[in-house]
Short mmCIF file of the C-alpha atoms (twelve columns), coordinates in Angstrom:
data_MODEL
# 
_entry.id   MODEL 
# 
loop_
_atom_site.group_PDB 
_atom_site.id 
_atom_site.type_symbol 
_atom_site.label_atom_id 
_atom_site.label_alt_id 
_atom_site.label_comp_id 
_atom_site.label_asym_id 
_atom_site.label_seq_id 
_atom_site.Cartn_x 
_atom_site.Cartn_y 
_atom_site.Cartn_z 
_atom_site.pdbx_PDB_model_num 
ATOM 1   C CA . MET A 1   35.082 -39.657 156.858 1 
ATOM 2   C CA . ALA A 2   35.426 -35.486 156.465 1 
ATOM 3   C CA . THR A 3   37.696 -34.046 154.198 1 
ATOM 4   C CA . PRO A 4   40.736 -32.098 155.783 1 
ATOM 5   C CA . LEU A 5   41.730 -28.581 153.665 1 
ATOM 6   C CA . ILE A 6   44.362 -26.912 154.134 1 
ATOM 7   C CA . ILE A 7   42.943 -23.382 154.017 1 
ATOM 8   C CA . ASP A 8   46.197 -20.630 154.221 1 
ATOM 9   C CA . ALA A 9   49.611 -21.859 155.067 1 
ATOM 10  C CA . VAL A 10  52.703 -19.353 155.689 1 
ATOM 11  C CA . ARG A 11  56.203 -19.507 156.674 1 
ATOM 12  C CA . THR A 12  58.349 -16.848 159.062 1 
ATOM 13  C CA . PRO A 13  61.727 -15.208 155.927 1 
ATOM 14  C CA . MET A 14  64.317 -17.863 156.377 1 
ATOM 15  C CA . ALA A 15  67.301 -16.626 158.601 1 
ATOM 16  C CA . ARG A 16  70.902 -17.721 158.917 1 
ATOM 17  C CA . GLY A 17  70.503 -19.662 162.106 1 
ATOM 18  C CA . LYS A 18  73.789 -18.610 163.552 1 
ATOM 19  C CA . PRO A 19  74.439 -15.546 166.465 1 
ATOM 20  C CA . GLY A 20  73.617 -12.231 164.431 1 
ATOM 21  C CA . GLY A 21  71.411 -13.807 161.875 1 
ATOM 22  C CA . ALA A 22  68.366 -11.647 160.907 1 
ATOM 23  C CA . LEU A 23  66.179 -13.435 163.562 1 
ATOM 24  C CA . SER A 24  68.700 -14.619 165.975 1 
ATOM 25  C CA . ALA A 25  66.979 -11.355 168.557 1 
ATOM 26  C CA . VAL A 26  63.100 -12.890 168.275 1 
ATOM 27  C CA . HIS A 27  62.751 -15.817 171.377 1 
ATOM 28  C CA . PRO A 28  61.797 -18.864 169.261 1 
ATOM 29  C CA . VAL A 29  58.103 -18.440 171.126 1 
ATOM 30  C CA . GLU A 30  58.052 -14.961 169.336 1 
ATOM 31  C CA . LEU A 31  58.625 -16.175 166.144 1 
ATOM 32  C CA . LEU A 32  56.067 -18.924 165.839 1 
ATOM 33  C CA . ALA A 33  53.548 -16.037 167.480 1 
ATOM 34  C CA . THR A 34  54.074 -14.157 164.033 1 
ATOM 35  C CA . THR A 35  52.654 -17.077 162.108 1 
ATOM 36  C CA . LEU A 36  49.841 -18.199 164.334 1 
ATOM 37  C CA . ARG A 37  49.008 -13.926 164.442 1 
ATOM 38  C CA . ALA A 38  48.714 -14.209 160.563 1 
ATOM 39  C CA . LEU A 39  46.717 -17.101 159.695 1 
ATOM 40  C CA . VAL A 40  43.876 -15.616 162.308 1 
ATOM 41  C CA . GLU A 41  44.074 -12.116 160.597 1 
ATOM 42  C CA . ARG A 42  44.817 -13.381 157.312 1 
ATOM 43  C CA . ASN A 43  41.476 -15.473 156.951 1 
ATOM 44  C CA . GLY A 44  39.000 -13.268 159.367 1 
ATOM 45  C CA . LEU A 45  39.166 -16.102 161.902 1 
ATOM 46  C CA . ASP A 46  38.386 -16.030 165.742 1 
ATOM 47  C CA . PRO A 47  40.650 -18.105 167.282 1 
ATOM 48  C CA . ALA A 48  38.209 -19.419 169.590 1 
ATOM 49  C CA . LEU A 49  37.241 -21.495 167.312 1 
ATOM 50  C CA . VAL A 50  40.936 -23.559 166.875 1 
ATOM 51  C CA . ASP A 51  40.246 -27.043 168.483 1 
ATOM 52  C CA . ASP A 52  43.856 -27.611 168.608 1 
ATOM 53  C CA . VAL A 53  47.489 -26.541 167.649 1 
ATOM 54  C CA . LEU A 54  50.051 -29.338 167.164 1 
ATOM 55  C CA . ILE A 55  53.504 -27.829 165.969 1 
ATOM 56  C CA . GLY A 56  56.927 -29.431 165.459 1 
ATOM 57  C CA . CYS A 57  60.118 -29.162 167.474 1 
ATOM 58  C CA . VAL A 58  63.189 -30.967 167.552 1 
ATOM 59  C CA . SER A 59  65.316 -29.531 170.395 1 
ATOM 60  C CA . GLN A 60  62.895 -29.172 172.665 1 
ATOM 61  C CA . VAL A 61  65.728 -27.907 175.350 1 
ATOM 62  C CA . GLY A 62  66.096 -24.033 176.947 1 
ATOM 63  C CA . GLU A 63  63.041 -21.206 175.117 1 
ATOM 64  C CA . GLN A 64  61.817 -24.673 173.518 1 
ATOM 65  C CA . SER A 65  60.838 -26.837 176.142 1 
ATOM 66  C CA . ASN A 66  58.205 -25.507 177.220 1 
ATOM 67  C CA . ASN A 67  55.535 -26.678 174.713 1 
ATOM 68  C CA . PRO A 68  56.308 -24.001 172.224 1 
ATOM 69  C CA . GLY A 69  53.181 -24.118 170.815 1 
ATOM 70  C CA . ARG A 70  51.166 -23.299 173.888 1 
ATOM 71  C CA . MET A 71  53.340 -20.242 174.273 1 
ATOM 72  C CA . ALA A 72  52.927 -18.799 170.943 1 
ATOM 73  C CA . LEU A 73  49.434 -18.932 170.642 1 
ATOM 74  C CA . LEU A 74  49.090 -17.481 174.118 1 
ATOM 75  C CA . THR A 75  51.874 -14.643 172.908 1 
ATOM 76  C CA . ALA A 76  49.582 -14.842 169.443 1 
ATOM 77  C CA . GLY A 77  46.513 -13.611 171.470 1 
ATOM 78  C CA . PHE A 78  44.415 -16.862 171.393 1 
ATOM 79  C CA . PRO A 79  42.074 -17.296 174.173 1 
ATOM 80  C CA . ALA A 80  43.258 -19.501 176.832 1 
ATOM 81  C CA . HIS A 81  41.319 -22.682 176.096 1 
ATOM 82  C CA . VAL A 82  42.989 -23.217 173.236 1 
ATOM 83  C CA . PRO A 83  45.166 -25.991 173.555 1 
ATOM 84  C CA . ALA A 84  48.261 -27.348 172.049 1 
ATOM 85  C CA . THR A 85  50.681 -29.846 171.490 1 
ATOM 86  C CA . THR A 86  54.283 -30.431 170.523 1 
ATOM 87  C CA . ILE A 87  55.506 -33.194 168.410 1 
ATOM 88  C CA . GLU A 88  59.048 -34.336 167.769 1 
ATOM 89  C CA . ARG A 89  59.798 -36.729 164.487 1 
ATOM 90  C CA . LYS A 90  63.030 -35.368 163.670 1 
ATOM 91  C CA . CYS A 91  63.273 -33.491 160.762 1 
ATOM 92  C CA . GLY A 92  59.776 -34.437 159.990 1 
ATOM 93  C CA . SER A 93  58.267 -33.023 163.070 1 
ATOM 94  C CA . SER A 94  56.412 -30.448 161.794 1 
ATOM 95  C CA . GLN A 95  55.175 -33.073 158.532 1 
ATOM 96  C CA . GLN A 96  54.152 -34.968 161.212 1 
ATOM 97  C CA . ALA A 97  52.110 -32.269 162.921 1 
ATOM 98  C CA . VAL A 98  50.229 -31.438 159.349 1 
ATOM 99  C CA . HIS A 99  49.610 -35.165 159.312 1 
ATOM 100 C CA . PHE A 100 48.236 -35.895 162.890 1 
ATOM 101 C CA . ALA A 101 46.275 -32.327 162.076 1 
ATOM 102 C CA . ALA A 102 44.393 -33.564 159.218 1 
ATOM 103 C CA . GLN A 103 43.860 -37.234 160.266 1 
ATOM 104 C CA . GLY A 104 42.218 -35.514 163.394 1 
ATOM 105 C CA . ILE A 105 39.750 -33.841 160.944 1 
ATOM 106 C CA . ALA A 106 39.379 -36.647 158.918 1 
ATOM 107 C CA . SER A 107 37.955 -38.312 162.183 1 
ATOM 108 C CA . GLY A 108 35.828 -35.921 163.122 1 
ATOM 109 C CA . ALA A 109 38.280 -34.829 166.457 1 
ATOM 110 C CA . TYR A 110 38.392 -31.366 164.993 1 
ATOM 111 C CA . ASP A 111 36.457 -29.173 162.837 1 
ATOM 112 C CA . ILE A 112 39.522 -26.624 162.915 1 
ATOM 113 C CA . ALA A 113 43.765 -26.827 163.847 1 
ATOM 114 C CA . ILE A 114 46.396 -25.996 163.127 1 
ATOM 115 C CA . ALA A 115 49.747 -27.390 162.354 1 
ATOM 116 C CA . GLY A 116 53.331 -26.328 162.187 1 
ATOM 117 C CA . GLY A 117 57.044 -26.042 163.572 1 
ATOM 118 C CA . ILE A 118 59.332 -23.712 164.783 1 
ATOM 119 C CA . GLU A 119 63.309 -24.357 165.267 1 
ATOM 120 C CA . SER A 120 65.329 -20.996 166.382 1 
ATOM 121 C CA . MET A 121 68.746 -22.689 165.874 1 
ATOM 122 C CA . SER A 122 70.724 -19.706 166.268 1 
ATOM 123 C CA . ARG A 123 69.505 -19.529 170.448 1 
ATOM 124 C CA . ILE A 124 68.948 -23.635 170.469 1 
ATOM 125 C CA . PRO A 125 72.099 -24.926 168.836 1 
ATOM 126 C CA . MET A 126 71.398 -28.771 167.046 1 
ATOM 127 C CA . GLY A 127 72.182 -31.125 169.871 1 
ATOM 128 C CA . SER A 128 71.670 -29.419 172.683 1 
ATOM 129 C CA . ALA A 129 68.932 -31.291 173.957 1 
ATOM 130 C CA . ARG A 130 71.257 -34.407 173.803 1 
ATOM 131 C CA . LEU A 131 74.820 -32.726 175.433 1 
ATOM 132 C CA . GLY A 132 76.277 -35.471 176.456 1 
ATOM 133 C CA . ALA A 133 73.665 -38.148 176.910 1 
ATOM 134 C CA . ASP A 134 74.129 -41.602 175.720 1 
ATOM 135 C CA . ILE A 135 70.805 -42.006 173.728 1 
ATOM 136 C CA . PHE A 136 70.817 -45.174 172.457 1 
ATOM 137 C CA . GLY A 137 72.056 -47.154 175.380 1 
ATOM 138 C CA . PRO A 138 73.878 -50.751 175.768 1 
ATOM 139 C CA . THR A 139 71.597 -52.885 173.735 1 
ATOM 140 C CA . LEU A 140 70.499 -50.607 170.692 1 
ATOM 141 C CA . ASN A 141 74.328 -49.991 170.327 1 
ATOM 142 C CA . ALA A 142 74.685 -53.706 170.438 1 
ATOM 143 C CA . ARG A 143 72.274 -54.578 168.107 1 
ATOM 144 C CA . TYR A 144 73.870 -51.858 165.890 1 
ATOM 145 C CA . ALA A 145 77.763 -52.128 166.320 1 
ATOM 146 C CA . PRO A 146 80.301 -51.386 165.468 1 
ATOM 147 C CA . GLY A 147 77.787 -48.170 166.340 1 
ATOM 148 C CA . PHE A 148 75.510 -45.368 164.761 1 
ATOM 149 C CA . ILE A 149 77.046 -42.623 162.651 1 
ATOM 150 C CA . SER A 150 76.372 -39.228 162.701 1 
ATOM 151 C CA . GLN A 151 73.662 -38.271 159.489 1 
ATOM 152 C CA . GLY A 152 76.671 -36.151 157.734 1 
ATOM 153 C CA . VAL A 153 78.470 -39.435 156.912 1 
ATOM 154 C CA . ALA A 154 75.028 -41.058 156.273 1 
ATOM 155 C CA . ALA A 155 75.216 -38.890 153.576 1 
ATOM 156 C CA . GLU A 156 78.390 -39.973 152.139 1 
ATOM 157 C CA . LEU A 157 77.210 -43.740 152.389 1 
ATOM 158 C CA . VAL A 158 74.289 -42.825 150.229 1 
ATOM 159 C CA . ALA A 159 76.498 -41.098 148.009 1 
ATOM 160 C CA . GLU A 160 78.454 -44.197 147.496 1 
ATOM 161 C CA . LYS A 161 75.707 -46.526 147.248 1 
ATOM 162 C CA . TRP A 162 73.649 -44.835 144.715 1 
ATOM 163 C CA . ARG A 163 77.014 -43.814 142.766 1 
ATOM 164 C CA . ILE A 164 76.878 -39.876 142.994 1 
ATOM 165 C CA . SER A 165 79.939 -38.042 142.749 1 
ATOM 166 C CA . ARG A 166 80.904 -34.539 144.426 1 
ATOM 167 C CA . ALA A 167 80.390 -33.031 141.282 1 
ATOM 168 C CA . GLU A 168 76.780 -33.648 140.892 1 
ATOM 169 C CA . MET A 169 76.171 -33.017 144.599 1 
ATOM 170 C CA . ASP A 170 77.675 -29.111 143.960 1 
ATOM 171 C CA . THR A 171 76.088 -28.837 140.614 1 
ATOM 172 C CA . TYR A 172 72.935 -30.101 142.246 1 
ATOM 173 C CA . ALA A 173 73.537 -27.377 144.891 1 
ATOM 174 C CA . ALA A 174 74.159 -24.503 142.941 1 
ATOM 175 C CA . GLN A 175 70.439 -25.068 141.248 1 
ATOM 176 C CA . SER A 176 69.098 -24.883 143.987 1 
ATOM 177 C CA . HIS A 177 70.411 -21.322 145.145 1 
ATOM 178 C CA . GLU A 178 69.680 -20.929 141.693 1 
ATOM 179 C CA . ARG A 179 66.136 -21.812 141.859 1 
ATOM 180 C CA . ALA A 180 65.533 -19.930 145.108 1 
ATOM 181 C CA . GLU A 181 66.775 -17.126 143.651 1 
ATOM 182 C CA . ARG A 182 64.645 -17.521 140.703 1 
ATOM 183 C CA . THR A 183 61.382 -17.261 142.588 1 
ATOM 184 C CA . ARG A 184 62.427 -14.589 145.262 1 
ATOM 185 C CA . SER A 185 63.608 -12.381 142.339 1 
ATOM 186 C CA . ALA A 186 60.059 -13.347 140.505 1 
ATOM 187 C CA . GLY A 187 58.216 -12.693 143.727 1 
ATOM 188 C CA . GLY A 188 57.308 -16.205 143.988 1 
ATOM 189 C CA . PHE A 189 57.555 -16.198 147.990 1 
ATOM 190 C CA . ASP A 190 55.882 -12.982 148.745 1 
ATOM 191 C CA . SER A 191 52.739 -14.334 149.156 1 
ATOM 192 C CA . GLU A 192 54.196 -17.185 151.859 1 
ATOM 193 C CA . ILE A 193 56.673 -14.650 154.269 1 
ATOM 194 C CA . VAL A 194 54.987 -13.346 156.968 1 
ATOM 195 C CA . PRO A 195 57.736 -10.572 157.750 1 
ATOM 196 C CA . ILE A 196 59.219 -9.571  161.077 1 
ATOM 197 C CA . THR A 197 60.200 -6.724  162.316 1 
ATOM 198 C CA . VAL A 198 63.323 -6.718  164.364 1 
ATOM 199 C CA . ASP A 199 64.776 -4.020  166.246 1 
ATOM 200 C CA . GLY A 200 62.865 -1.857  163.917 1 
ATOM 201 C CA . VAL A 201 64.109 -3.680  160.816 1 
ATOM 202 C CA . MET A 202 62.030 -5.656  158.611 1 
ATOM 203 C CA . VAL A 203 62.836 -9.038  157.223 1 
ATOM 204 C CA . SER A 204 60.690 -10.183 155.074 1 
ATOM 205 C CA . ARG A 205 62.928 -11.924 152.448 1 
ATOM 206 C CA . ASP A 206 65.127 -15.364 153.294 1 
ATOM 207 C CA . GLU A 207 68.457 -14.448 154.435 1 
ATOM 208 C CA . THR A 208 69.691 -17.631 153.383 1 
ATOM 209 C CA . ILE A 209 69.608 -17.648 149.820 1 
ATOM 210 C CA . ARG A 210 73.550 -16.912 148.068 1 
ATOM 211 C CA . PRO A 211 72.711 -15.793 144.212 1 
ATOM 212 C CA . SER A 212 76.014 -15.816 143.734 1 
ATOM 213 C CA . THR A 213 76.612 -19.300 144.367 1 
ATOM 214 C CA . THR A 214 78.428 -21.331 141.486 1 
ATOM 215 C CA . PHE A 215 79.379 -24.933 141.068 1 
ATOM 216 C CA . GLU A 216 83.406 -23.425 140.601 1 
ATOM 217 C CA . GLY A 217 82.812 -22.532 143.932 1 
ATOM 218 C CA . LEU A 218 81.041 -25.184 145.959 1 
ATOM 219 C CA . SER A 219 83.989 -27.344 144.355 1 
ATOM 220 C CA . GLY A 220 86.419 -25.644 146.373 1 
ATOM 221 C CA . LEU A 221 85.448 -26.147 150.038 1 
ATOM 222 C CA . LYS A 222 86.622 -29.296 151.455 1 
ATOM 223 C CA . PRO A 223 84.416 -32.068 152.725 1 
ATOM 224 C CA . VAL A 224 83.229 -31.945 156.432 1 
ATOM 225 C CA . PHE A 225 83.098 -35.436 157.655 1 
ATOM 226 C CA . GLY A 226 86.092 -37.602 156.453 1 
ATOM 227 C CA . THR A 227 87.775 -37.978 160.003 1 
ATOM 228 C CA . PRO A 228 90.490 -40.383 160.164 1 
ATOM 229 C CA . GLU A 229 88.261 -42.417 162.236 1 
ATOM 230 C CA . MET A 230 85.437 -42.647 159.222 1 
ATOM 231 C CA . THR A 231 88.152 -42.759 156.959 1 
ATOM 232 C CA . GLU A 232 89.481 -45.836 158.254 1 
ATOM 233 C CA . ARG A 233 85.962 -47.680 158.927 1 
ATOM 234 C CA . PHE A 234 84.649 -46.401 155.629 1 
ATOM 235 C CA . PRO A 235 88.010 -47.269 153.444 1 
ATOM 236 C CA . THR A 236 85.940 -47.135 149.585 1 
ATOM 237 C CA . VAL A 237 84.400 -43.396 150.422 1 
ATOM 238 C CA . GLU A 238 85.187 -40.793 148.274 1 
ATOM 239 C CA . TRP A 239 84.468 -37.972 150.901 1 
ATOM 240 C CA . GLY A 240 82.569 -34.834 149.337 1 
ATOM 241 C CA . VAL A 241 79.372 -33.738 151.704 1 
ATOM 242 C CA . THR A 242 80.379 -30.221 152.410 1 
ATOM 243 C CA . SER A 243 79.094 -27.145 153.721 1 
ATOM 244 C CA . GLY A 244 78.050 -26.294 150.361 1 
ATOM 245 C CA . ASN A 245 75.958 -29.221 149.328 1 
ATOM 246 C CA . SER A 246 74.466 -29.423 152.479 1 
ATOM 247 C CA . SER A 247 70.998 -27.899 154.190 1 
ATOM 248 C CA . GLN A 248 71.962 -24.798 156.259 1 
ATOM 249 C CA . LEU A 249 71.164 -24.216 159.992 1 
ATOM 250 C CA . THR A 250 68.296 -22.141 159.940 1 
ATOM 251 C CA . ASP A 251 66.056 -19.821 162.464 1 
ATOM 252 C CA . GLY A 252 62.347 -20.180 161.154 1 
ATOM 253 C CA . ALA A 253 58.273 -21.104 162.186 1 
ATOM 254 C CA . SER A 254 55.739 -22.149 159.835 1 
ATOM 255 C CA . ALA A 255 51.868 -22.758 160.422 1 
ATOM 256 C CA . ILE A 256 49.455 -24.403 158.163 1 
ATOM 257 C CA . LEU A 257 45.277 -23.782 158.927 1 
ATOM 258 C CA . LEU A 258 43.197 -26.915 158.313 1 
ATOM 259 C CA . MET A 259 39.458 -27.543 158.313 1 
ATOM 260 C CA . ASN A 260 36.504 -29.740 157.078 1 
ATOM 261 C CA . GLU A 261 34.703 -28.915 154.693 1 
ATOM 262 C CA . ALA A 262 31.631 -27.885 156.289 1 
ATOM 263 C CA . THR A 263 33.403 -26.030 158.564 1 
ATOM 264 C CA . ALA A 264 35.442 -24.137 155.274 1 
ATOM 265 C CA . GLU A 265 32.049 -23.329 153.629 1 
ATOM 266 C CA . ARG A 266 29.705 -22.331 157.196 1 
ATOM 267 C CA . LEU A 267 32.755 -19.800 157.668 1 
ATOM 268 C CA . GLY A 268 33.065 -18.907 154.188 1 
ATOM 269 C CA . CYS A 269 37.032 -19.877 154.018 1 
ATOM 270 C CA . LYS A 270 38.081 -20.646 150.646 1 
ATOM 271 C CA . PRO A 271 40.366 -24.115 150.649 1 
ATOM 272 C CA . ARG A 272 43.267 -23.842 149.026 1 
ATOM 273 C CA . ALA A 273 44.011 -27.921 148.767 1 
ATOM 274 C CA . ARG A 274 43.069 -30.798 149.913 1 
ATOM 275 C CA . PHE A 275 45.098 -34.014 151.359 1 
ATOM 276 C CA . LEU A 276 45.152 -37.405 149.197 1 
ATOM 277 C CA . ALA A 277 47.687 -39.530 151.090 1 
ATOM 278 C CA . PHE A 278 49.804 -39.627 154.168 1 
ATOM 279 C CA . ASP A 279 52.489 -42.082 155.082 1 
ATOM 280 C CA . VAL A 280 55.070 -42.533 157.303 1 
ATOM 281 C CA . VAL A 281 57.888 -45.131 157.313 1 
ATOM 282 C CA . GLY A 282 61.145 -46.841 158.791 1 
ATOM 283 C CA . ASP A 283 64.050 -47.689 156.757 1 
ATOM 284 C CA . ASP A 284 67.777 -48.630 158.155 1 
ATOM 285 C CA . PRO A 285 68.889 -46.397 161.312 1 
ATOM 286 C CA . LEU A 286 72.250 -46.632 160.119 1 
ATOM 287 C CA . LEU A 287 71.748 -45.425 155.974 1 
ATOM 288 C CA . MET A 288 69.364 -43.403 157.881 1 
ATOM 289 C CA . LEU A 289 68.415 -40.819 154.677 1 
ATOM 290 C CA . THR A 290 66.722 -43.375 152.404 1 
ATOM 291 C CA . ALA A 291 63.079 -43.643 153.884 1 
ATOM 292 C CA . PRO A 292 62.220 -41.005 151.525 1 
ATOM 293 C CA . ILE A 293 62.267 -43.441 148.603 1 
ATOM 294 C CA . PRO A 294 60.006 -46.435 150.274 1 
ATOM 295 C CA . ALA A 295 57.646 -43.419 151.833 1 
ATOM 296 C CA . THR A 296 57.374 -42.082 147.855 1 
ATOM 297 C CA . ARG A 297 56.529 -45.816 146.846 1 
ATOM 298 C CA . ARG A 298 53.882 -46.184 149.543 1 
ATOM 299 C CA . VAL A 299 52.389 -42.531 149.232 1 
ATOM 300 C CA . LEU A 300 51.608 -42.887 145.893 1 
ATOM 301 C CA . ALA A 301 50.136 -46.546 146.101 1 
ATOM 302 C CA . LYS A 302 47.774 -45.257 148.411 1 
ATOM 303 C CA . ALA A 303 46.690 -42.710 146.629 1 
ATOM 304 C CA . GLY A 304 46.860 -44.983 143.672 1 
ATOM 305 C CA . MET A 305 48.672 -42.712 141.671 1 
ATOM 306 C CA . THR A 306 52.001 -42.894 139.501 1 
ATOM 307 C CA . ALA A 307 54.664 -40.520 139.788 1 
ATOM 308 C CA . ASP A 308 54.369 -39.230 136.715 1 
ATOM 309 C CA . GLN A 309 50.985 -37.998 137.636 1 
ATOM 310 C CA . ILE A 310 52.898 -34.945 139.996 1 
ATOM 311 C CA . ASP A 311 53.424 -31.987 139.018 1 
ATOM 312 C CA . HIS A 312 55.278 -30.740 142.055 1 
ATOM 313 C CA . PHE A 313 57.654 -32.891 143.985 1 
ATOM 314 C CA . GLU A 314 59.908 -31.677 147.431 1 
ATOM 315 C CA . VAL A 315 61.992 -33.810 148.610 1 
ATOM 316 C CA . ASN A 316 64.093 -32.133 151.590 1 
ATOM 317 C CA . GLU A 317 67.435 -31.300 150.822 1 
ATOM 318 C CA . ALA A 318 69.396 -32.148 154.049 1 
ATOM 319 C CA . PHE A 319 72.022 -33.332 151.696 1 
ATOM 320 C CA . ALA A 320 71.985 -32.695 148.345 1 
ATOM 321 C CA . SER A 321 72.756 -36.663 147.831 1 
ATOM 322 C CA . VAL A 322 69.454 -37.704 149.648 1 
ATOM 323 C CA . PRO A 323 67.230 -36.059 146.676 1 
ATOM 324 C CA . LEU A 324 69.497 -37.637 144.158 1 
ATOM 325 C CA . ALA A 325 69.322 -40.672 145.239 1 
ATOM 326 C CA . TRP A 326 65.573 -40.474 145.140 1 
ATOM 327 C CA . ALA A 327 65.762 -39.241 141.107 1 
ATOM 328 C CA . ARG A 328 67.813 -42.308 141.005 1 
ATOM 329 C CA . GLU A 329 64.456 -44.244 142.103 1 
ATOM 330 C CA . PHE A 330 62.302 -41.746 140.526 1 
ATOM 331 C CA . PRO A 331 63.425 -40.805 137.094 1 
ATOM 332 C CA . VAL A 332 61.290 -37.853 137.323 1 
ATOM 333 C CA . ALA A 333 61.879 -34.556 134.895 1 
ATOM 334 C CA . ARG A 334 64.104 -32.668 137.021 1 
ATOM 335 C CA . GLU A 335 62.181 -29.943 136.459 1 
ATOM 336 C CA . ARG A 336 59.611 -30.961 139.098 1 
ATOM 337 C CA . LEU A 337 61.787 -31.967 142.164 1 
ATOM 338 C CA . ASN A 338 62.082 -28.889 144.223 1 
ATOM 339 C CA . PRO A 339 61.923 -26.110 141.534 1 
ATOM 340 C CA . ARG A 340 61.863 -23.579 143.787 1 
ATOM 341 C CA . GLY A 341 64.826 -24.734 145.927 1 
ATOM 342 C CA . GLY A 342 65.320 -26.394 148.945 1 
ATOM 343 C CA . ALA A 343 67.161 -26.199 152.320 1 
ATOM 344 C CA . ILE A 344 71.016 -26.181 150.998 1 
ATOM 345 C CA . ALA A 345 69.204 -22.892 149.899 1 
ATOM 346 C CA . LEU A 346 66.256 -21.655 152.079 1 
ATOM 347 C CA . GLY A 347 67.354 -23.609 154.790 1 
ATOM 348 C CA . HIS A 348 66.381 -26.445 157.265 1 
ATOM 349 C CA . PRO A 349 65.163 -24.941 160.725 1 
ATOM 350 C CA . LEU A 350 64.492 -28.842 161.709 1 
ATOM 351 C CA . GLY A 351 61.020 -28.952 163.444 1 
ATOM 352 C CA . ALA A 352 59.665 -25.752 160.800 1 
ATOM 353 C CA . SER A 353 60.949 -27.190 157.753 1 
ATOM 354 C CA . GLY A 354 58.103 -29.910 157.027 1 
ATOM 355 C CA . ALA A 355 55.340 -27.509 157.110 1 
ATOM 356 C CA . ARG A 356 57.852 -24.744 155.494 1 
ATOM 357 C CA . LEU A 357 58.366 -27.086 152.718 1 
ATOM 358 C CA . MET A 358 54.386 -27.919 152.220 1 
ATOM 359 C CA . THR A 359 53.775 -24.214 152.308 1 
ATOM 360 C CA . THR A 360 56.402 -23.672 149.601 1 
ATOM 361 C CA . MET A 361 55.100 -26.607 147.959 1 
ATOM 362 C CA . LEU A 362 51.026 -25.119 147.531 1 
ATOM 363 C CA . CYS A 363 52.488 -21.924 146.233 1 
ATOM 364 C CA . GLY A 364 54.512 -23.486 143.821 1 
ATOM 365 C CA . LEU A 365 51.510 -25.403 142.531 1 
ATOM 366 C CA . GLU A 366 48.908 -22.379 142.253 1 
ATOM 367 C CA . GLN A 367 51.511 -20.095 140.798 1 
ATOM 368 C CA . THR A 368 52.256 -22.793 138.074 1 
ATOM 369 C CA . GLY A 369 48.771 -24.183 137.451 1 
ATOM 370 C CA . GLY A 370 49.996 -27.797 138.972 1 
ATOM 371 C CA . ARG A 371 47.885 -30.115 140.312 1 
ATOM 372 C CA . PHE A 372 49.115 -32.478 142.384 1 
ATOM 373 C CA . GLY A 373 52.104 -32.246 144.939 1 
ATOM 374 C CA . LEU A 374 54.085 -34.965 146.580 1 
ATOM 375 C CA . GLN A 375 56.270 -34.098 149.780 1 
ATOM 376 C CA . THR A 376 58.995 -36.748 151.616 1 
ATOM 377 C CA . MET A 377 61.918 -35.890 154.269 1 
ATOM 378 C CA . CYS A 378 64.231 -38.388 155.985 1 
ATOM 379 C CA . GLU A 379 64.142 -38.149 159.291 1 
ATOM 380 C CA . ALA A 380 67.138 -39.550 161.992 1 
ATOM 381 C CA . GLY A 381 67.298 -42.688 162.799 1 
ATOM 382 C CA . GLY A 382 66.436 -43.663 159.343 1 
ATOM 383 C CA . MET A 383 62.321 -42.590 158.842 1 
ATOM 384 C CA . ALA A 384 60.036 -40.169 156.304 1 
ATOM 385 C CA . ASN A 385 56.849 -38.887 156.106 1 
ATOM 386 C CA . ALA A 386 55.362 -38.180 152.693 1 
ATOM 387 C CA . THR A 387 52.467 -36.946 151.740 1 
ATOM 388 C CA . ILE A 388 50.212 -35.803 148.221 1 
ATOM 389 C CA . ILE A 389 47.951 -32.609 148.335 1 
ATOM 390 C CA . GLU A 390 45.361 -31.655 145.735 1 
ATOM 391 C CA . ARG A 391 45.540 -28.256 144.778 1 
ATOM 392 C CA . LEU A 392 41.764 -26.920 144.377 1 
# 
């Protein structure tokens, strides 16, 4: 089987996913096209050679409904014969796109593929695709009676199960902003960000990072999910999940260029990393956010590795309780867990987050001299992808 290689990885700046955000005036197809164009230009690649483009997107409605990967590659000037598909595995959509692309290369189906993701949450608000719909159906509702809960409530239950306090979540959230700002100030994100010009203004820095964030400021925020109904249903929960210790609604896109070894050598493209192992697993659909734990165990076993061998972990900060619960199960040195900040500071543009995390992890490994990186993400419905890469 061919060895799938990462040749390059880029992302847009992360912007507030609300009206008035730095990228809210940009159509999602245009946003994604910026990353595709950058990949081929940075690597001197003829886009006609790309076998497939696989794009993650969660809210496939409105401006994101028409196979946005196909629309974006045409916008980027790729020839019409290059195909694309759109993948939806909730927050792990673009990580799954990367898996499918790498697996296609390993099997020999592709020589060159691009995987990435898009989500414009200012233009297509979260949940737009399911407004007014019963998305579960009577049989599933009966199986999991008394009923499904929101991810925010699930984050509270995770905190309760792993005995994670409000103070610990707020401390972690403040640290996410501090780490992200430290990386940004040192120029650590520069090589991964593709600047975008919006109404004559160049956007080249993440808008979501708030360097003034403190534990004291976060501790003054009110919990979001402790409604009377939920308080009655879960009377033992000490409600502590706030807007400050959760991921931010975000606009962003990301893309990764993959090749097999023979093609990279023939084209003179220097690989930056190779894939060692993949996993995807389901877990409790009510608790919902716990699958990164078994996914990490499984992907380490597939690679024949232990957590101590990993230099850089990316555990998506959907809520602070998620990486903190993961850290209870894998007591690795905290400086190796989301060392450049995570979605609390950088934001979580749903379908784009998987490839964004991988881009940031790869650059982090290169800048610190690390060798192995492990990425995992919780996904709605109680799933998680996990990936191990080796920097070359």
